[in-house]
C-alpha positions as CSV (number, residue, x, y, z in Angstrom):
1,M,0.0,0.0,0.0
2,S,1.3,3.5,-0.9
3,K,2.1,5.9,1.9
4,I,0.3,8.7,0.1
5,T,-3.1,9.5,1.7
6,F,-6.0,11.1,0.0
7,S,-7.7,14.3,1.1
8,A,-11.5,14.7,1.3
9,K,-11.4,16.6,-2.0
10,E,-9.3,14.0,-3.7
11,I,-11.6,11.2,-2.4
12,K,-14.5,13.0,-3.9
13,V,-12.8,13.3,-7.3
14,L,-11.8,9.6,-7.3
15,Q,-15.3,8.5,-6.4
16,Q,-16.7,10.2,-9.5
17,N,-14.5,8.0,-11.7
18,P,-16.6,4.9,-12.9
19,N,-13.5,2.7,-12.7
20,V,-13.3,3.1,-8.9
21,Q,-15.3,0.8,-6.8
22,R,-14.5,2.5,-3.4
23,V,-11.9,4.7,-2.0
24,S,-10.7,5.7,1.5
25,E,-7.9,7.9,2.8
26,K,-5.2,5.2,2.4
27,A,-6.6,2.8,-0.2
28,I,-8.4,2.7,-3.5
29,T,-10.3,-0.3,-4.9
30,Y,-10.7,-0.6,-8.7
31,T,-13.6,-2.3,-10.6
32,D,-13.0,-5.7,-12.1
33,T,-13.9,-4.3,-15.5
34,F,-11.2,-1.7,-15.3
35,K,-8.6,-4.4,-14.2
36,N,-9.6,-6.5,-17.2
37,R,-9.3,-3.5,-19.5
38,F,-6.0,-2.6,-18.0
39,M,-4.5,-6.0,-18.6
40,D,-5.8,-6.1,-22.2
41,E,-4.3,-2.8,-23.1
42,Y,-1.1,-3.5,-21.0
43,L,-0.5,-6.7,-23.0
44,S,-1.0,-4.8,-26.3
45,G,2.0,-2.6,-25.4
46,K,0.6,0.4,-23.5
47,L,2.4,1.8,-20.4
48,P,0.5,1.6,-17.0
49,R,0.6,5.4,-16.6
50,Q,-0.9,5.9,-20.1
51,I,-3.7,3.5,-19.4
52,F,-4.6,5.2,-16.1
53,M,-4.6,8.6,-17.8
54,E,-6.8,7.4,-20.7
55,N,-9.3,6.1,-18.2
56,G,-9.8,9.4,-16.4
57,F,-7.3,9.1,-13.5
58,D,-5.3,12.1,-12.3
59,I,-1.7,10.9,-11.9
60,E,-0.9,13.7,-9.4
61,I,-3.6,12.4,-7.1
62,I,-3.0,8.7,-7.1
63,G,0.8,8.8,-7.6
64,Q,3.1,6.9,-9.8
65,S,4.1,4.3,-7.1
66,R,0.5,3.3,-6.6
67,I,0.1,2.7,-10.4
68,E,3.2,0.6,-10.6
69,Q,2.2,-1.5,-7.5
70,A,-1.3,-2.1,-9.0
71,A,0.1,-3.1,-12.3
72,C,2.6,-5.5,-10.7
73,R,-0.1,-7.0,-8.5
74,W,-2.6,-7.5,-11.4
75,K,0.0,-8.9,-13.7
76,K,1.0,-11.6,-11.2
77,A,-2.7,-12.5,-10.5
78,Y,-3.4,-12.7,-14.3
79,E,-0.4,-14.9,-15.0
80,K,-1.4,-17.2,-12.2
81,N,-5.2,-17.5,-12.6
82,G,-6.1,-15.6,-15.7
83,V,-9.2,-13.4,-15.6
84,I,-10.4,-15.0,-12.4
85,G,-7.3,-13.8,-10.7
86,L,-8.4,-10.2,-11.3
87,T,-11.7,-10.7,-9.5
88,D,-11.9,-8.9,-6.2
89,S,-12.4,-11.6,-3.6
90,R,-11.2,-9.7,-0.5
91,K,-14.7,-9.7,1.0
92,V,-14.5,-13.5,1.6
93,S,-10.8,-14.3,1.6
94,S,-9.0,-11.5,3.4
95,G,-9.2,-9.5,6.6
96,R,-7.8,-10.0,10.1
97,P,-9.1,-13.2,11.8
98,L,-11.7,-12.6,14.4
99,K,-10.9,-13.7,18.0
100,R,-14.5,-14.3,18.8
101,E,-16.7,-16.9,17.3
102,L,-19.0,-15.9,14.4
103,T,-22.6,-15.7,15.0
104,P,-24.8,-18.0,12.9
105,S,-26.0,-15.2,10.7
106,E,-22.4,-14.1,10.1
107,V,-21.4,-17.6,9.1
108,I,-24.3,-17.8,6.7
109,E,-23.5,-14.5,5.1
110,R,-19.8,-15.5,4.7
111,Q,-20.8,-18.8,3.2
112,K,-23.2,-17.1,0.8
113,A,-20.5,-14.8,-0.3
114,Q,-18.1,-17.7,-0.9
115,I,-20.8,-19.7,-2.8
116,K,-21.6,-16.7,-5.0
117,L,-17.9,-16.2,-5.8
118,L,-17.5,-19.9,-6.7
119,E,-20.6,-19.9,-8.8
120,G,-19.3,-16.9,-10.7
121,Q,-16.0,-18.5,-11.3
122,V,-17.5,-21.8,-12.4
123,E,-19.9,-20.0,-14.8
124,L,-17.0,-18.1,-16.3
125,L,-15.0,-21.3,-16.8
126,K,-18.0,-23.0,-18.5
127,K,-18.5,-20.0,-20.7
128,L,-14.8,-20.0,-21.6
129,E,-14.8,-23.7,-22.3
130,V,-17.7,-23.4,-24.7
131,T,-16.0,-20.4,-26.4
132,E,-12.8,-22.3,-26.8
133,R,-14.5,-25.2,-28.6
134,R,-16.4,-22.8,-30.8
135,L,-13.2,-20.9,-31.7
136,L,-11.2,-24.0,-32.5
137,K,-14.0,-25.3,-34.7
138,G,-14.5,-22.1,-36.5
139,R,-10.8,-21.5,-37.0
140,E,-10.5,-24.5,-39.5
141,N,-9.4,-23.4,-43.0
142,L,-9.6,-19.7,-42.2
143,A,-7.1,-17.0,-43.3
144,P,-5.4,-15.1,-40.5
145,S,-7.5,-12.0,-41.1
146,K,-10.7,-14.1,-40.7
147,V,-9.3,-15.6,-37.4
148,Y,-8.5,-12.0,-36.1
149,Q,-12.2,-11.0,-36.9
150,L,-13.3,-14.2,-35.1
151,I,-11.3,-13.3,-32.0
152,Y,-12.6,-9.7,-32.0
153,D,-16.2,-10.8,-32.3
154,T,-15.8,-13.3,-29.5
155,I,-14.3,-10.7,-27.1
156,E,-16.9,-8.1,-27.9
157,Q,-19.9,-10.5,-27.7
158,N,-18.8,-12.3,-24.5
159,R,-16.9,-9.4,-22.8
160,F,-13.7,-11.5,-22.4
161,K,-11.6,-8.4,-21.7
162,G,-8.0,-9.2,-21.0
163,M,-8.0,-12.5,-22.9
164,T,-6.7,-11.4,-26.2
165,S,-3.3,-13.0,-25.7
166,Y,-4.9,-16.3,-24.6
167,F,-7.2,-16.5,-27.6
168,C,-4.3,-15.6,-30.0
169,Q,-2.2,-18.3,-28.5
170,L,-5.2,-20.8,-28.6
171,L,-5.7,-20.2,-32.3
172,D,-2.0,-20.0,-33.2
173,V,-2.0,-16.4,-34.5
174,S,0.2,-13.4,-33.7
175,R,-1.0,-11.0,-31.0
176,S,0.7,-8.1,-32.7
177,G,-0.9,-9.1,-36.0
178,Y,-4.3,-9.0,-34.2
179,Y,-3.8,-5.4,-33.0
180,S,-2.4,-4.4,-36.5
181,Y,-5.6,-5.9,-37.9
182,L,-7.7,-3.7,-35.6
183,K,-5.8,-0.6,-36.5
184,A,-6.3,-1.2,-40.2
185,S,-10.1,-1.4,-39.9
186,S,-10.5,2.1,-41.6
187,S,-8.4,1.1,-44.6
188,R,-10.4,-2.2,-44.9
189,D,-13.6,-0.2,-44.9
190,A,-12.3,2.0,-47.7
191,R,-11.2,-1.0,-49.7
192,E,-14.6,-2.6,-49.3
193,L,-16.3,0.6,-50.7
194,L,-14.0,0.4,-53.8
195,D,-14.8,-3.3,-54.2
196,L,-18.5,-2.6,-54.1
197,E,-18.1,0.1,-56.8
198,A,-16.1,-2.5,-58.9
199,K,-18.8,-5.1,-58.3
200,K,-21.5,-2.8,-59.8
201,I,-19.4,-2.2,-62.9
202,I,-18.6,-5.9,-63.3
203,L,-22.2,-7.0,-62.8
204,K,-23.3,-4.6,-65.6
205,A,-20.8,-6.2,-68.0
206,F,-21.7,-9.7,-66.6
207,N,-25.3,-9.2,-67.6
208,H,-24.6,-7.3,-70.9
209,R,-27.3,-8.0,-73.4
210,G,-28.8,-10.7,-71.2
211,Y,-26.1,-13.3,-71.3
212,K,-23.8,-14.2,-68.4
213,K,-20.1,-14.1,-69.0
214,G,-16.7,-15.1,-67.6
215,S,-13.8,-12.9,-66.6
216,R,-12.3,-12.7,-70.1
217,S,-15.6,-11.5,-71.7
218,I,-16.2,-9.0,-68.9
219,K,-12.7,-7.6,-69.3
220,M,-13.2,-7.1,-73.1
221,I,-16.6,-5.6,-72.7
222,L,-15.4,-3.1,-70.2
223,E,-12.4,-2.1,-72.4
224,K,-14.4,-1.9,-75.7
225,N,-17.7,-0.4,-74.5
226,D,-16.8,1.6,-71.4
227,G,-13.1,2.3,-71.7
228,I,-12.5,0.8,-68.2
229,I,-9.3,-1.2,-67.7
230,F,-9.6,-3.9,-65.1
231,S,-7.1,-6.7,-64.8
232,R,-8.5,-10.3,-65.1
233,K,-7.2,-11.0,-61.6
234,K,-9.2,-8.2,-60.1
235,I,-12.3,-9.3,-62.0
236,Q,-11.9,-12.8,-60.8
237,R,-11.3,-11.7,-57.2
238,I,-14.5,-9.6,-57.2
239,M,-16.5,-12.4,-58.8
240,R,-15.2,-14.8,-56.1
241,K,-15.8,-12.4,-53.3
242,Y,-19.4,-11.6,-54.2
243,G,-20.4,-15.0,-55.6
244,I,-20.7,-13.9,-59.3
245,V,-20.7,-17.2,-61.1
246,C,-20.4,-17.8,-64.8
247,P,-22.2,-20.9,-66.0
248,H,-19.8,-23.8,-66.9
249,R,-20.3,-26.1,-69.7
250,K,-21.0,-29.7,-68.7
251,S,-19.8,-32.7,-70.8
252,N,-22.5,-34.8,-72.4
253,P,-21.8,-38.5,-71.7
254,Y,-24.7,-39.6,-73.9
255,K,-23.5,-37.9,-77.1
256,K,-22.4,-40.6,-79.6
257,I,-21.4,-40.4,-83.2
258,A,-23.9,-42.2,-85.4
259,K,-22.6,-45.2,-87.3
260,A,-22.4,-44.7,-91.0
261,T,-24.1,-47.3,-93.2
262,K,-22.2,-49.2,-95.9
263,E,-23.6,-47.0,-98.7
264,H,-22.3,-43.8,-96.9
265,Q,-18.8,-42.7,-97.7
266,V,-16.3,-41.4,-95.2
267,V,-13.7,-38.9,-96.4
268,P,-10.2,-38.2,-95.0
269,N,-9.4,-35.6,-92.4
270,K,-7.8,-32.9,-94.4
271,L,-8.1,-30.3,-91.6
272,N,-5.9,-32.0,-89.0
273,R,-7.0,-29.5,-86.3
274,E,-5.4,-26.6,-88.2
275,F,-8.4,-24.4,-87.4
276,K,-6.8,-21.0,-87.4
277,Q,-5.5,-20.5,-90.9
278,G,-6.0,-16.8,-91.0
279,V,-8.2,-16.9,-94.1
280,P,-11.9,-16.1,-93.7
281,G,-14.3,-18.3,-95.5
282,K,-11.9,-21.2,-96.1
283,V,-12.3,-23.7,-93.1
284,L,-16.0,-24.2,-92.4
285,L,-17.0,-26.4,-89.4
286,T,-20.5,-27.9,-89.1
287,D,-22.4,-30.1,-86.6
288,I,-25.8,-30.7,-85.1
289,T,-26.9,-30.4,-81.5
290,Y,-30.0,-31.3,-79.5
291,L,-32.2,-28.6,-77.9
292,P,-34.8,-30.0,-75.5
293,Y,-37.6,-27.6,-74.6
294,N,-41.0,-27.4,-73.0
295,R,-40.3,-30.6,-71.0
296,N,-40.9,-33.3,-73.6
297,C,-40.2,-31.5,-76.9
298,M,-37.0,-31.7,-78.9
299,A,-35.5,-29.4,-81.5
300,Y,-32.2,-29.6,-83.4
301,L,-29.8,-26.9,-84.4
302,S,-27.4,-27.2,-87.3
303,T,-24.7,-24.6,-87.8
304,V,-21.8,-23.7,-90.1
305,K,-19.0,-21.9,-88.4
306,D,-15.9,-20.1,-89.8
307,A,-13.0,-21.7,-88.0
308,S,-10.7,-18.7,-88.6
309,T,-13.1,-16.0,-87.3
310,N,-15.5,-18.0,-85.1
311,E,-18.4,-16.4,-87.0
312,I,-21.6,-18.4,-87.5
313,L,-22.2,-18.2,-91.2
314,A,-25.4,-20.2,-91.4
315,Y,-27.8,-22.1,-89.1
316,H,-31.0,-24.0,-89.2
317,V,-33.4,-25.0,-86.4
318,S,-35.8,-27.9,-86.9
319,D,-38.0,-30.2,-84.9
320,R,-36.8,-33.2,-87.1
321,I,-33.3,-34.6,-87.4
322,T,-33.7,-35.8,-90.9
323,L,-31.1,-35.2,-93.7
324,D,-32.9,-31.9,-94.6
325,I,-31.5,-30.2,-91.5
326,A,-27.9,-30.5,-92.9
327,T,-28.8,-29.8,-96.5
328,K,-30.9,-26.7,-95.7
329,T,-28.0,-25.3,-93.6
330,I,-25.7,-25.6,-96.6
331,Q,-28.3,-23.9,-98.8
332,K,-28.6,-21.0,-96.4
333,L,-24.8,-20.7,-96.4
334,M,-24.7,-20.4,-100.2
335,N,-27.7,-18.0,-100.3
336,N,-26.2,-15.7,-97.6
337,K,-25.0,-12.7,-99.7
338,K,-22.9,-11.3,-96.7
339,V,-20.7,-14.4,-96.9
340,T,-17.8,-14.6,-99.3
341,L,-16.2,-18.0,-99.4
342,H,-12.6,-18.8,-100.4
343,S,-11.9,-20.6,-103.6
344,E,-10.6,-23.6,-101.7
345,A,-13.3,-23.6,-99.0
346,F,-14.2,-27.0,-97.5
347,I,-16.7,-28.3,-94.9
348,H,-15.4,-30.2,-91.9
349,S,-17.7,-32.4,-89.8
350,D,-17.8,-35.6,-87.9
351,Q,-18.7,-39.0,-89.4
352,G,-22.4,-38.7,-88.8
353,S,-24.9,-40.2,-91.2
354,H,-26.0,-36.7,-92.4
355,Y,-22.5,-35.9,-93.6
356,T,-21.6,-39.3,-95.1
357,S,-24.9,-39.3,-97.1
358,P,-24.5,-39.4,-100.9
359,R,-27.1,-36.7,-101.2
360,Y,-25.3,-34.4,-98.9
361,Q,-21.9,-35.0,-100.5
362,K,-23.5,-34.4,-104.0
363,L,-24.8,-31.0,-102.7
364,L,-21.3,-30.0,-101.6
365,N,-19.9,-30.9,-105.0
366,K,-22.7,-28.9,-106.7
367,Y,-21.5,-25.7,-104.8
368,G,-17.8,-26.5,-105.3
369,L,-17.1,-27.1,-101.6
370,G,-14.6,-29.6,-100.4
371,Q,-15.2,-32.0,-97.5
372,S,-13.2,-33.2,-94.5
373,M,-14.2,-35.4,-91.6
374,S,-13.0,-36.0,-88.1
375,R,-11.6,-39.3,-87.0
376,K,-14.1,-41.7,-85.7
377,G,-15.2,-41.0,-82.2
378,N,-12.8,-38.0,-81.8
379,C,-14.7,-34.9,-80.9
380,W,-11.4,-32.9,-80.6
381,D,-11.1,-32.8,-84.3
382,N,-14.1,-30.5,-84.4
383,A,-13.4,-28.8,-81.1
384,P,-14.3,-25.1,-82.0
385,Q,-17.8,-26.2,-83.2
386,E,-18.4,-28.3,-80.0
387,S,-17.2,-25.3,-77.9
388,F,-19.7,-23.0,-79.6
389,F,-22.6,-25.4,-78.8
390,G,-21.4,-25.5,-75.2
391,H,-21.4,-21.7,-74.9
392,L,-24.8,-21.4,-76.5
393,K,-26.4,-23.9,-74.1
394,D,-24.9,-22.0,-71.2
395,D,-26.1,-18.6,-72.3
396,V,-29.5,-19.4,-73.9
397,D,-32.4,-20.5,-71.7
398,Y,-33.8,-22.7,-74.4
399,K,-35.5,-25.2,-72.1
400,S,-38.0,-22.5,-71.0
401,A,-39.3,-22.1,-74.6
402,K,-43.0,-23.2,-74.9
403,T,-43.1,-23.4,-78.7
404,L,-40.7,-24.0,-81.6
405,K,-41.3,-20.5,-82.7
406,E,-40.2,-19.1,-79.3
407,L,-37.1,-21.3,-79.4
408,K,-36.2,-20.1,-82.9
409,A,-36.5,-16.5,-81.6
410,K,-34.1,-17.1,-78.8
411,I,-31.6,-18.7,-81.1
412,N,-31.9,-15.9,-83.6
413,H,-31.3,-13.3,-80.9
414,Y,-28.2,-15.2,-79.6
415,M,-26.7,-15.5,-83.1
416,V,-26.9,-11.8,-83.6
417,Y,-25.3,-11.2,-80.2
418,Y,-22.6,-13.9,-80.7
419,N,-21.4,-12.6,-84.1
420,N,-21.7,-8.8,-83.4
421,Y,-21.3,-8.2,-79.7
422,R,-19.5,-11.1,-78.0
423,Y,-15.8,-10.3,-77.6
424,Q,-13.5,-13.2,-77.7
425,W,-10.1,-13.5,-76.1
426,N,-8.4,-15.5,-78.9
427,L,-9.7,-13.1,-81.5
428,K,-7.5,-10.2,-80.2
429,K,-10.4,-9.2,-78.0
430,M,-12.7,-8.6,-81.0
431,T,-16.1,-9.9,-82.0
432,P,-16.2,-12.5,-84.8
433,I,-17.3,-9.9,-87.4
434,Q,-14.7,-7.4,-86.3
435,Y,-12.0,-10.0,-86.6
436,R,-13.2,-11.1,-90.0
437,N,-12.9,-7.5,-91.2
438,H,-9.5,-7.3,-89.5
439,L,-8.3,-10.3,-91.5
440,L,-9.7,-9.1,-94.8
441,V,-7.9,-5.7,-94.3
442,A,-4.7,-7.4,-93.4
């Protein structure tokens, strides 16, 4: 105990401090809350004198020696018994022994005080045990910043003042890192506002013209349409952070190549996967895909794609998968006045019965088109065409169509979008038509 005594005026000043429980001429008793706060701030690196001043104490009144003694006493109690060691138990465990025997009422009061103290300590231990289990379970697979936030929320919700070091040690993170995390809260808030602004911009590009897109398409749309430069990594980070998911194509395990009959003729693979030859209208890819709609209805889409520019030159939708779907696609190709074919143009397809048909091959000869076929059962030999069908099925909600007419309208709308507005990474960030014009100029 310090030799400094308090005057009546000083006692009155100290009693007004909410951190003081009681004060006399020679002694001062602090609240348990203040002692917990003191240890928490002391372990974070603050000096005892600074902590007392920040909590409204006049150093000239209480004296430096009393501050140092209190700090030493609380530190020893905390190291020995943790938060419980900081609890004021002098009512039941201290005082000069009485020479007389206690009256029954005094014995009962003392026992009640001891029971109340023990119950409080047991309750605190139970609460701490539950908190420990919850923290250890919640800590699994979390980044350090998430662990720091978990510790902060636990301390604030359960009022575990003075247990920061214990929780950091329990979850195997740095105590200094935790306090650095708290100091950086303002910068995190500012960064969150910037991310929210970026999210709005990315979502606008993500839903551009009604079709969902991946990071590459978003980057190209922002650059071409809005003049905004975002790196792909930033776009991907924002999409992950806010759960913006681009639809992924799923493989079709049931797709099989139809066997050609004996009268049908298979031609050699003259393409050999040399898709990008830099000449528009030379390498033409074709195939047919299934489009189920209105629950139990089925439609079929046949397309001709320019391998060099990725442009869809012709397409035909039908509710029947007869040979006509392939021949009508070729007729639409030849009747399209916007398409100029190369003198050595040829059609590449799989070995389906439509393309090995003598009637189909005779039609190609009539228009002066060569023919090439993939190897049997090898979809990679016509990969760009398969890729287009995959993107179309991701982007177009064809299953919701009620009629064939409605389905055709959806396909027509997508073909215009794909050729004129869908930027592609491997086309120097141009649309198919822009890239075709670029090659023609070159």
